C-alpha positions in Angstrom: -6.7 254.3 148.5 -4.2 256.2 150.6 -5.4 259.4 152.2 -3.3 262.2 153.7 -3.1 262.4 157.5 -3.8 266.1 158.0 -6.1 268.3 160.1 -9.4 269.5 158.8 -9.7 273.0 157.3 -11.4 274.7 160.1 -13.0 274.0 163.6 -15.5 276.3 165.2 -14.4 276.8 168.8 -17.9 277.3 170.1 -19.4 274.3 168.3 -16.5 272.0 169.4 -17.0 272.9 173.1 -19.2 270.6 175.2 -19.3 266.9 176.1 -17.8 264.2 173.9 -17.9 260.4 174.5 -14.6 258.7 173.6 -15.8 255.6 171.8 -12.6 254.0 170.4 -8.9 254.9 170.6 -5.4 254.0 169.9 -4.5 254.8 173.5 -1.7 256.8 175.0 0.4 255.7 177.9 -1.9 257.8 180.2 -5.2 256.3 179.1 -4.5 252.8 178.1 -6.6 251.3 180.9 -9.4 253.8 180.8 -13.0 252.9 179.9 -16.3 254.8 179.6 -14.3 258.0 179.0 -16.0 261.3 178.4 -14.4 264.6 177.8 -16.0 268.0 178.4 -14.4 271.0 176.7 -15.0 274.3 178.4 -13.7 277.6 176.9 -11.4 279.2 179.5 -11.3 283.0 179.6 -7.5 282.8 179.0 -8.0 281.4 175.5 -7.7 277.6 175.8 -10.0 274.7 176.5 -10.2 273.4 180.0 -10.8 269.7 179.5 -12.5 267.7 182.2 -12.2 264.0 181.5 -14.1 261.3 183.4 -13.2 257.6 183.2 -13.2 254.2 184.9 -10.2 251.9 185.1 -10.4 248.3 184.1 -11.7 246.3 187.1 -12.9 249.3 189.1 -16.4 250.8 188.9 -15.4 254.0 190.7 -15.6 257.1 188.4 -12.3 259.0 188.2 -11.4 262.3 186.6 -8.5 264.4 185.3 -8.2 267.9 184.1 -6.1 269.0 181.2 -5.7 271.9 178.8 -6.0 272.2 175.1 -4.2 275.1 173.3 -5.0 276.2 169.8 -2.0 276.3 167.4 -2.1 279.8 165.9 -2.7 279.9 162.1 -4.4 276.5 161.9 -8.1 277.7 161.9 -8.5 275.9 165.2 -7.8 272.4 163.7 -4.5 271.8 165.4 -3.9 271.9 169.2 -1.4 271.1 171.8 -2.8 269.0 174.7 -1.3 269.4 178.1 -1.9 266.8 180.8 1.1 267.5 182.9 2.9 270.8 182.9 5.1 271.7 181.0 4.7 268.8 178.6 2.4 269.1 175.5 1.5 266.7 172.7 0.0 267.2 169.3 -3.7 266.9 168.9 -5.1 267.2 165.4 -8.8 267.2 164.4 -8.5 265.0 161.3 -12.2 264.4 160.7 -15.3 266.3 161.9 -18.9 265.9 161.2 -20.5 269.0 159.7 -23.0 269.1 162.6 -20.3 268.4 165.1 -21.9 265.1 166.1 -18.6 263.2 165.9 -14.9 264.0 165.7 -11.7 262.0 165.0 -8.6 263.3 166.7 -5.3 262.1 165.4 -1.5 262.8 165.6 0.9 264.0 162.9 3.0 260.8 163.4 -0.2 258.5 163.6 0.7 257.6 167.2 -2.7 258.2 168.7 -6.3 258.1 167.5 -9.6 259.0 169.2 -13.1 258.5 167.7 -15.5 260.6 169.7 -19.2 261.3 169.5 -21.8 263.5 171.2 -23.6 260.3 172.1 -22.2 257.1 173.7 -22.4 255.3 170.3 -22.2 255.7 166.5 -24.1 253.9 163.8 -22.1 250.8 162.9 -21.9 251.7 159.2 -20.6 255.2 160.0 -18.1 253.8 162.5 -16.9 251.3 160.0 -16.4 254.1 157.4 -14.5 256.3 159.9 -12.2 253.4 160.8 -11.6 252.6 157.1 -10.7 256.3 156.5 -8.3 256.3 159.5 -6.6 253.1 158.2 -6.2 254.8 154.8 -4.5 257.7 156.6 -1.9 255.4 158.0 -3.3 254.6 161.5 -2.9 251.0 162.8 -6.7 250.5 163.3 -6.0 247.0 164.6 -4.9 248.7 167.8 -8.2 250.5 168.4 -9.6 249.8 171.9 -13.3 250.2 172.8 -14.3 252.5 175.6 -17.3 250.2 176.3 -20.0 252.8 176.3 -22.4 250.5 174.4 -22.1 246.8 173.7 -22.1 245.9 170.0 -20.9 243.3 167.6 -18.3 245.8 166.3 -17.0 246.3 169.9 -16.2 242.7 170.5 -14.3 242.5 167.2 -12.0 245.4 168.2 -11.2 244.4 171.8 
């Protein structure tokens, strides 16, 4: 069954804030060698999220970090954003799936270029993860390109690396 790649109906700004573990991703040029990535979204007084990302690079145990910004696209009920890692460049950031209790989120791109499966914990139940990946595949994402962030070792992880 083919599903539409589109943002969710609505995201609550306050519930979305906080720490997320990036579990699996179709990486961007910036993060293709990152592992054990976490992102903390803090609401900035100027009306955007200040995003603090921590990560490790393959072969290096030293924790690194980067700061970025996430701007809401007006009129999208907070489900579409523009991410800015380097001024003045911005890229699309769509919330394409979100747990009712904000325990996990899937961030996609309108052209299916990137995909991030994130959770409030460093793992997801294998059955739930498989269902999320299947839905992403149905939305047109090349899920064979998913890379694990290596937060928790599992049978699923070794099959995706």
